[in-house]
C-alpha positions as CSV (number, residue, x, y, z in Angstrom):
1,M,0.0,0.0,0.0
2,A,2.8,2.4,0.9
3,K,4.6,1.6,-2.3
4,N,1.5,2.3,-4.4
5,Q,1.0,5.6,-2.4
6,N,4.6,6.6,-3.2
7,L,4.1,5.8,-6.9
8,N,0.9,7.9,-6.9
9,N,2.8,10.8,-5.5
10,I,5.2,10.7,-8.5
11,N,4.2,13.0,-11.4
12,I,2.9,11.3,-14.5
13,T,5.6,13.0,-16.6
14,T,8.3,11.6,-14.2
15,Q,6.8,8.1,-14.4
16,I,7.0,8.3,-18.2
17,L,10.6,9.5,-18.1
18,I,11.6,6.8,-15.7
19,G,10.0,4.1,-17.9
20,F,11.7,5.6,-21.0
21,A,15.0,5.7,-19.1
22,I,14.7,2.0,-18.1
23,V,13.8,0.9,-21.7
24,T,16.6,3.1,-23.1
25,A,19.1,1.6,-20.6
26,S,18.0,-2.0,-21.6
27,A,18.4,-1.2,-25.3
28,I,21.9,0.3,-24.7
29,I,22.9,-2.8,-22.7
30,S,21.6,-5.0,-25.5
31,I,23.5,-3.1,-28.1
32,S,26.6,-3.1,-25.9
33,I,26.5,-6.9,-25.4
34,S,25.9,-7.5,-29.1
35,H,28.8,-5.2,-30.0
36,N,31.2,-6.9,-27.5
37,N,30.2,-10.4,-28.5
38,S,30.4,-9.6,-32.2
39,N,33.9,-8.4,-31.6
40,K,34.6,-11.7,-29.8
41,I,33.2,-13.7,-32.7
42,I,35.3,-11.7,-35.1
43,N,38.4,-12.2,-32.9
44,S,37.8,-15.9,-32.6
45,A,37.2,-16.2,-36.3
46,D,40.5,-14.3,-36.9
47,W,42.3,-16.8,-34.7
48,V,40.9,-19.7,-36.7
49,V,42.0,-18.0,-39.9
50,H,45.3,-17.3,-38.3
51,T,45.8,-21.0,-37.5
52,H,44.8,-22.0,-41.1
53,E,47.3,-19.5,-42.4
54,V,50.1,-21.1,-40.3
55,L,49.1,-24.5,-41.6
56,T,49.1,-23.2,-45.1
57,Q,52.5,-21.7,-44.7
58,L,53.8,-25.0,-43.3
59,G,52.4,-26.8,-46.4
60,N,54.1,-24.2,-48.6
61,I,57.4,-24.7,-46.9
62,E,57.1,-28.5,-47.3
63,A,56.2,-28.0,-51.0
64,L,59.2,-25.7,-51.5
65,L,61.5,-28.3,-50.0
66,V,60.1,-30.9,-52.4
67,D,60.8,-28.5,-55.3
68,L,64.3,-28.0,-54.0
69,E,65.0,-31.8,-54.0
70,T,63.3,-32.3,-57.4
71,G,65.4,-29.6,-59.1
72,Q,68.5,-30.9,-57.4
73,R,67.9,-34.5,-58.6
74,G,67.0,-33.5,-62.1
75,F,70.3,-31.6,-62.4
76,L,72.4,-34.3,-60.8
77,I,71.0,-36.9,-63.3
78,T,71.0,-34.9,-66.5
79,G,73.4,-32.1,-65.8
80,K,71.1,-29.7,-67.6
81,S,70.8,-26.2,-66.1
82,E,67.0,-25.9,-66.8
83,Y,66.3,-28.4,-64.1
84,L,67.8,-25.9,-61.6
85,E,65.0,-23.3,-62.2
86,P,62.6,-24.8,-59.6
87,F,65.5,-25.1,-57.2
88,I,66.6,-21.5,-57.7
89,H,63.0,-20.2,-57.3
90,S,62.2,-22.2,-54.2
91,K,65.6,-21.3,-52.6
92,R,64.8,-17.6,-53.2
93,I,61.4,-17.6,-51.4
94,I,61.7,-20.3,-48.8
95,D,63.5,-18.0,-46.4
96,Q,60.6,-15.4,-46.7
97,E,58.1,-18.2,-45.9
98,L,60.0,-19.2,-42.8
99,N,60.2,-15.5,-41.6
100,S,56.5,-15.1,-42.3
101,I,55.5,-18.2,-40.3
102,R,57.7,-17.0,-37.5
103,E,55.8,-13.7,-37.4
104,L,52.4,-15.6,-37.5
105,T,53.4,-17.7,-34.5
106,A,55.1,-14.9,-32.5
107,D,52.2,-14.9,-30.0
108,N,52.9,-18.6,-29.2
109,S,56.0,-19.1,-27.0
110,R,56.0,-22.8,-27.7
111,Q,56.1,-22.4,-31.5
112,T,58.9,-19.8,-31.7
113,P,61.8,-22.2,-30.8
114,R,60.3,-24.9,-33.1
115,I,60.2,-22.4,-36.0
116,D,63.8,-21.4,-35.3
117,S,64.9,-25.1,-35.2
118,L,63.0,-25.7,-38.5
119,K,64.7,-22.7,-40.1
120,L,68.2,-24.0,-39.0
121,T,67.5,-27.5,-40.4
122,V,66.2,-26.1,-43.7
123,N,69.3,-24.0,-44.0
124,K,71.5,-27.1,-43.5
125,K,69.4,-29.0,-46.1
126,I,69.8,-26.1,-48.6
127,E,73.6,-26.2,-47.9
128,E,73.6,-30.0,-48.6
129,L,71.7,-29.5,-51.8
130,D,74.1,-26.6,-52.9
131,L,77.1,-28.9,-52.2
132,T,75.8,-31.7,-54.4
133,I,75.0,-29.2,-57.2
134,H,78.5,-27.7,-56.9
135,L,80.2,-31.1,-57.0
136,R,78.1,-32.1,-60.1
137,K,79.1,-29.0,-61.9
138,K,82.8,-29.3,-61.1
139,Y,83.6,-33.0,-60.7
140,G,80.8,-34.8,-62.3
141,F,78.0,-37.1,-61.4
142,E,80.0,-39.6,-59.3
143,A,81.4,-36.9,-57.0
144,A,77.8,-35.6,-56.3
145,K,76.4,-39.2,-56.0
146,E,78.9,-40.0,-53.3
147,V,77.5,-37.2,-51.1
148,V,73.9,-38.3,-51.8
149,D,74.7,-41.9,-51.0
150,N,75.9,-41.1,-47.5
151,D,72.1,-40.3,-46.6
152,I,72.8,-36.9,-44.9
153,G,70.2,-35.3,-47.1
154,K,67.6,-37.9,-46.2
155,L,68.3,-37.5,-42.5
156,L,67.9,-33.7,-42.8
157,M,64.7,-34.1,-44.7
158,D,63.3,-36.5,-42.2
159,T,64.2,-34.1,-39.4
160,I,62.4,-31.3,-41.3
161,R,59.3,-33.4,-41.8
162,S,59.3,-34.2,-38.1
163,Q,59.7,-30.6,-37.1
164,I,56.9,-29.5,-39.5
165,S,54.6,-32.3,-38.1
166,E,55.3,-31.1,-34.5
167,I,54.4,-27.5,-35.5
168,E,51.3,-28.7,-37.3
169,R,50.1,-30.7,-34.2
170,E,50.4,-27.6,-32.1
171,E,48.4,-25.5,-34.6
172,L,45.8,-28.3,-35.0
173,L,45.4,-28.4,-31.2
174,L,44.8,-24.6,-31.2
175,L,42.4,-25.0,-34.1
176,A,40.5,-27.6,-32.2
177,V,40.1,-25.1,-29.3
178,R,39.5,-22.0,-31.4
179,S,37.0,-23.4,-34.0
180,P,34.0,-23.9,-31.6
181,K,34.4,-20.5,-29.9
182,P,32.7,-18.3,-32.5
183,E,29.6,-20.6,-32.4
184,Q,29.7,-20.7,-28.6
185,I,29.9,-16.9,-28.4
186,K,27.1,-16.7,-30.9
187,E,24.9,-18.9,-28.8
188,T,25.7,-17.0,-25.6
189,T,25.0,-13.7,-27.3
190,F,21.7,-15.0,-28.6
191,S,20.7,-16.2,-25.1
192,L,21.7,-12.8,-23.5
193,L,19.8,-10.9,-26.1
194,V,16.7,-13.0,-25.7
195,G,17.0,-12.5,-21.9
196,L,17.4,-8.8,-22.3
197,F,14.5,-8.6,-24.7
198,A,12.3,-10.5,-22.3
199,F,13.4,-8.2,-19.4
200,T,12.8,-5.0,-21.5
201,T,9.4,-6.3,-22.6
202,L,8.5,-7.0,-18.9
203,I,9.7,-3.5,-17.9
204,I,7.7,-1.9,-20.7
205,I,4.6,-3.8,-19.6
206,V,5.1,-2.9,-15.9
207,V,5.7,0.8,-16.6
208,S,2.8,0.9,-19.1
209,Y,0.5,-0.6,-16.4
210,F,1.5,1.9,-13.7
211,I,1.2,4.8,-16.1
212,Y,-2.1,3.5,-17.4
213,R,-3.4,3.1,-13.8
214,G,-2.0,6.5,-12.8
215,I,-3.9,8.2,-15.6
216,N,-7.0,6.1,-16.2
217,R,-8.2,5.8,-12.6
218,P,-7.9,9.5,-11.8
219,I,-9.6,10.5,-15.1
220,R,-12.4,8.1,-14.3
221,K,-12.8,9.6,-10.8
222,L,-12.7,13.1,-12.2
223,K,-15.3,12.2,-14.8
224,E,-17.6,10.7,-12.1
225,G,-17.1,13.8,-9.9
226,L,-17.8,16.2,-12.6
227,E,-21.1,14.4,-13.3
228,H,-22.1,14.9,-9.7
229,V,-21.0,18.6,-9.9
230,A,-23.2,18.9,-13.0
231,K,-26.2,17.8,-10.9
232,G,-25.5,20.6,-8.4
233,E,-23.4,18.8,-5.8
234,L,-20.9,21.6,-5.3
235,D,-19.5,20.1,-2.1
236,Y,-18.6,16.8,-3.8
237,K,-15.2,15.4,-2.9
238,F,-13.1,13.6,-5.7
239,N,-11.1,11.7,-3.1
240,I,-7.9,11.7,-5.3
241,K,-5.2,11.6,-2.6
242,S,-2.2,11.3,-4.9
243,G,0.4,14.0,-5.1
244,N,0.7,14.0,-8.9
245,E,-1.0,16.3,-11.4
246,F,-4.4,14.7,-11.0
247,G,-4.3,15.0,-7.3
248,I,-3.4,18.7,-7.6
249,L,-6.1,19.3,-10.2
250,S,-8.8,17.6,-8.1
251,R,-7.9,19.7,-5.1
252,F,-7.9,22.8,-7.1
253,I,-11.3,22.0,-8.6
254,E,-12.6,21.3,-5.0
255,S,-11.4,24.7,-3.8
256,I,-13.0,26.4,-6.8
257,L,-16.3,24.6,-6.2
258,L,-16.2,25.6,-2.5
259,E,-15.7,29.3,-3.5
260,L,-18.5,29.0,-6.1
261,K,-20.8,27.5,-3.5
262,E,-20.1,30.3,-1.1
263,T,-20.6,32.8,-3.9
264,I,-24.0,31.2,-4.9
265,V,-25.1,30.9,-1.3
266,S,-24.4,34.6,-0.7
267,K,-25.9,35.7,-4.0
268,N,-29.3,36.6,-2.5
269,E,-27.6,38.4,0.3
270,L,-25.4,40.3,-2.2
271,E,-28.4,41.3,-4.2
272,S,-30.2,42.5,-1.1
273,E,-27.1,44.4,0.0
274,I,-26.9,46.0,-3.5
275,V,-30.5,47.1,-3.2
276,L,-29.9,48.4,0.3
277,R,-26.7,50.2,-0.8
278,K,-28.5,51.8,-3.7
279,Q,-31.2,53.0,-1.3
280,I,-28.6,54.3,1.2
281,E,-26.7,56.0,-1.7
282,K,-30.0,57.6,-2.7
283,D,-30.7,58.7,0.8
284,L,-27.1,60.0,1.2
285,N,-27.4,62.0,-2.0
286,E,-30.7,63.5,-0.7
287,I,-29.0,64.3,2.7
288,K,-26.0,65.8,0.9
289,I,-28.3,68.0,-1.2
290,N,-30.2,69.0,1.9
291,L,-26.9,69.7,3.8
292,E,-25.6,71.8,0.9
293,N,-28.8,73.8,0.8
294,R,-28.8,74.2,4.6
295,N,-25.1,75.1,4.5
296,K,-25.8,77.8,1.9
297,E,-28.7,79.1,3.9
298,L,-26.6,79.1,7.0
299,E,-23.7,80.9,5.3
300,Q,-26.2,83.4,3.9
301,F,-27.8,83.8,7.3
302,T,-24.4,84.2,8.9
303,Y,-23.3,86.8,6.3
304,I,-26.6,88.7,6.5
305,T,-26.7,88.5,10.3
306,S,-23.1,89.6,10.6
307,H,-23.5,92.4,8.0
308,D,-26.8,93.6,9.4
309,L,-25.6,93.6,13.0
310,Q,-22.6,95.8,12.1
311,E,-24.8,99.0,11.8
312,P,-26.5,98.8,15.3
313,I,-23.2,97.7,16.9
314,N,-21.4,100.7,15.3
315,S,-24.2,102.9,16.6
316,L,-23.8,101.3,20.0
317,I,-20.1,102.0,19.9
318,S,-20.6,105.6,18.9
319,F,-23.0,106.2,21.8
320,S,-20.7,104.4,24.2
321,D,-17.9,106.7,23.1
322,L,-20.1,109.7,23.7
323,L,-21.0,108.3,27.1
324,N,-17.3,107.8,27.8
325,N,-16.8,111.5,27.2
326,E,-19.5,112.3,29.7
327,K,-18.8,109.6,32.3
328,S,-17.2,112.1,34.7
329,K,-20.7,113.6,35.2
330,V,-22.3,110.3,36.4
331,S,-21.8,108.2,39.5
332,E,-19.1,105.7,40.0
333,V,-21.6,102.9,39.2
334,G,-22.6,104.6,36.0
335,Q,-19.0,105.0,35.0
336,K,-18.4,101.3,35.5
337,S,-21.5,100.5,33.5
338,I,-20.3,102.8,30.6
339,E,-16.9,101.0,30.6
340,V,-18.7,97.6,30.4
341,I,-21.0,98.7,27.6
342,S,-18.1,100.2,25.7
343,D,-15.9,97.1,26.1
344,S,-18.7,94.7,25.2
345,S,-19.6,96.7,22.1
346,Y,-16.1,96.6,20.8
347,R,-15.8,92.8,21.5
348,M,-19.2,92.3,19.8
349,R,-17.9,94.2,16.8
350,D,-14.7,92.1,16.6
351,L,-16.7,88.9,17.0
352,I,-19.1,89.8,14.2
353,K,-16.2,90.8,12.0
354,E,-14.5,87.5,12.7
355,L,-17.7,85.5,12.0
356,L,-18.1,87.4,8.7
357,E,-14.5,86.6,7.7
358,Y,-15.0,83.0,8.7
359,S,-18.1,82.7,6.5
360,R,-16.2,84.2,3.5
361,I,-13.3,81.7,3.5
362,G,-12.7,80.5,-0.1
363,K,-15.6,82.6,-1.6
364,R,-14.0,85.9,-2.5
365,T,-11.4,85.0,-5.1
366,D,-10.2,82.1,-7.3
367,E,-7.0,80.3,-6.7
368,T,-3.9,82.2,-7.9
369,E,-0.1,81.7,-7.9
370,I,1.3,83.2,-4.7
371,D,4.9,84.0,-3.8
372,V,5.2,82.9,-0.2
373,E,8.0,85.4,0.7
374,V,6.0,88.3,-0.7
375,L,2.9,87.1,1.1
376,I,4.7,86.9,4.5
377,S,6.3,90.3,3.8
378,D,2.8,91.8,3.3
379,V,1.6,90.2,6.5
380,K,4.5,91.6,8.4
381,T,3.7,95.1,7.0
382,D,0.1,94.8,8.1
383,L,1.2,93.8,11.6
384,H,4.0,96.3,11.9
385,S,2.2,98.2,14.7
386,L,1.8,95.1,16.8
387,V,5.3,93.9,16.0
388,D,6.8,97.2,17.0
389,K,4.7,97.5,20.1
390,K,5.8,94.0,21.4
391,Q,9.3,94.5,20.0
392,A,8.8,91.1,18.3
393,S,11.0,89.4,15.7
394,V,9.2,87.7,12.7
395,T,11.6,85.8,10.3
396,Y,11.0,83.7,7.3
397,V,13.7,81.1,6.8
398,G,12.0,78.8,4.4
399,E,12.6,78.1,0.7
400,P,11.6,80.6,-1.9
401,L,8.3,79.0,-2.9
402,K,5.4,79.8,-5.2
403,I,2.2,78.0,-4.4
404,K,-1.3,78.0,-5.8
405,G,-4.1,79.0,-3.4
406,Y,-6.6,81.6,-2.1
407,K,-4.4,84.6,-1.4
408,F,-6.7,86.5,1.1
409,D,-7.4,83.4,3.1
410,L,-3.7,82.5,3.3
411,I,-2.9,86.0,4.5
412,K,-5.5,85.6,7.3
413,L,-3.9,82.2,8.1
414,F,-0.4,83.6,8.6
415,Q,-1.8,86.7,10.3
416,N,-3.7,84.6,12.9
417,L,-0.7,82.3,13.6
418,I,1.8,85.2,13.9
419,V,-0.6,87.3,16.1
420,N,-1.2,84.3,18.4
421,A,2.6,83.7,18.6
422,I,3.2,87.3,19.6
423,K,0.1,87.6,21.9
424,Y,0.7,84.5,23.9
425,T,4.2,85.5,25.2
426,E,5.2,86.6,28.7
427,E,5.3,90.4,29.1
428,Q,9.0,90.5,30.0
429,I,10.0,88.4,27.0
430,S,10.4,89.7,23.4
431,P,8.4,87.4,21.0
432,V,10.5,85.5,18.4
433,V,8.6,84.0,15.6
434,T,10.2,81.8,12.9
435,I,8.4,80.7,9.8
436,N,9.8,77.8,7.8
437,S,8.7,75.9,4.7
438,E,9.6,72.6,2.8
439,E,8.6,71.3,-0.6
440,H,7.5,67.7,-0.9
441,S,6.4,65.6,-3.8
442,D,2.7,66.3,-3.3
443,Q,2.5,69.1,-0.8
444,Y,4.1,72.1,0.9
445,K,4.8,72.0,4.6
446,F,5.0,75.1,6.7
447,S,5.7,75.7,10.4
448,V,5.4,78.8,12.7
449,T,7.5,78.5,15.8
450,D,7.4,80.9,18.8
451,N,8.9,81.3,22.2
452,G,5.6,81.8,24.0
453,I,3.9,80.4,27.0
454,G,3.1,77.0,25.4
455,I,0.0,74.8,25.4
456,E,-0.8,71.7,27.4
457,E,-1.1,68.5,25.2
458,N,-4.6,67.7,26.4
459,H,-5.8,71.0,24.9
460,F,-4.3,70.4,21.4
461,D,-7.7,69.4,19.9
462,K,-9.8,71.9,21.9
463,I,-8.0,75.0,20.5
464,F,-9.2,74.4,16.9
465,K,-12.8,74.4,17.9
466,I,-14.7,77.6,17.4
467,F,-15.2,79.9,20.4
468,Q,-13.0,77.6,22.5
469,R,-10.6,79.6,24.7
470,L,-7.9,78.5,27.1
471,H,-7.6,81.8,28.9
472,T,-9.9,84.5,30.2
473,R,-10.3,87.8,28.4
474,D,-8.6,89.6,31.2
475,Q,-5.5,87.4,30.6
476,Y,-5.4,87.5,26.8
477,S,-7.8,89.2,24.4
478,G,-9.5,87.4,21.5
479,T,-12.7,86.0,20.1
480,G,-11.8,82.2,20.1
481,I,-12.3,82.0,16.3
482,G,-8.7,82.5,15.0
483,L,-7.4,78.9,15.1
484,S,-10.8,77.6,13.8
485,H,-10.3,80.1,10.9
486,C,-6.8,78.7,10.3
487,Q,-8.1,75.1,10.3
488,K,-10.8,75.9,7.8
489,V,-8.3,77.7,5.5
490,V,-5.9,74.7,5.6
491,E,-8.7,72.2,4.9
492,L,-9.8,74.4,2.0
493,H,-6.3,73.8,0.5
494,N,-6.6,70.0,1.1
495,G,-4.1,70.1,3.9
496,K,-4.0,69.5,7.7
497,I,-2.9,71.5,10.7
498,W,-1.3,70.3,14.0
499,L,1.1,71.5,16.6
500,T,3.8,70.6,19.1
501,S,4.3,72.5,22.3
502,Q,6.1,72.7,25.7
503,I,4.8,74.8,28.6
504,G,7.1,77.8,29.1
505,K,9.2,77.1,26.0
506,G,6.9,77.8,23.1
507,S,4.9,76.1,20.4
508,T,5.2,75.2,16.8
509,F,2.2,75.1,14.5
510,Y,2.5,72.9,11.4
511,F,0.2,72.9,8.3
512,T,0.4,71.6,4.8
513,I,-0.9,72.9,1.5
514,S,-1.5,70.4,-1.3
515,K,0.0,71.0,-4.7
């Protein structure tokens, strides 16, 4: 079971490659064995031919010796030189034949001394024949016959035949051993090839079976599973546990079906949510329109109210000034009442003025290109009386920037921050205000730093709310609108405003202007 599981975890491609590798290896082994055994057969056949060549050479030598004796006898009997032609021819080539046969048998250590002995005996025989021929030529037949009659030539010839026979026996023994070998090797080769063919065939069958089973069974399961899915069974499990391509595919299909089921199950909810969102969107649009209308009405009301209140407030201030001129004629209580009326009138006028400015933010001009250094210089000019009175220092240390925005609103922004920086400083300390700027990829960042009284961290959010004050009017004058005004201007320019501060050491207000 474990082995089958391991096989199932092998990729189909890998299984095919393994089977192909085994079959290829078997084919290579078969070819190698055939090649090696063919070489052996050829070598064995060469040795058989070699042995026959040695035997043939021995026969040639024996024939040449017969020719030598035949030529010698013919000449001894007749005395005619033409009978010496076979003798001369055989004498000329017999030494070559002896050298040739010695080379052919050089691999056999037993044959080499025999060939050397044969060559020595043949040379003696030739010398004996040469002697008889010489005697026949010089002294006549009887002188030559005397040498022949002593049987030295016969003994030499018998010795030669004996030596040739011994050499032939050795070669015949070798031939007996070598002749069957090619057939034996042939039979062995055939048996090995048949075995390898059978083994290769078996491997092909086994590999084909496992590949077939690894492909056919998962395909059948996938087909059955898809038939269930077609009937609407989206939670159907294919139960293909293998780690090959089919296992991966089945698990992927199961995950897709699970997502599809969840999607279908939530379809109604999604449709209901879409309807609900459309309704909410419609309601929000109506609310937005109503808020815009209300906001316009409120802004119009604020403007009208602020504008219309200015005339009675101015009248009230005029009469309070007249009363101030006559307050020496009334009682002490009356004088105090006149001072309260005058102070309240002026504060009411400032408050109405600030509200009117607040309502006008972003509505008086279009955006223009603004030189920051020029703008701050203009602000310092407008505030020169306050700066001189407080002996303040206002310095711009930022980059020379040109930004796009609402010029009047930005002037009020810097005015409010500089005025606050100067105002909220201890009496005995000269205010020092430093303005800085940085350019970033999508915005400009400004900072206004002072050496004032500082603000507690828990009041950071409170100070930007309209009419929220941290000090009484007796301590520091103001309407409580200035920082709300600043926040609205910054938001108008798609930026944000924040601060850092330390009590007794001063504050730094940061704000950004989008490009």
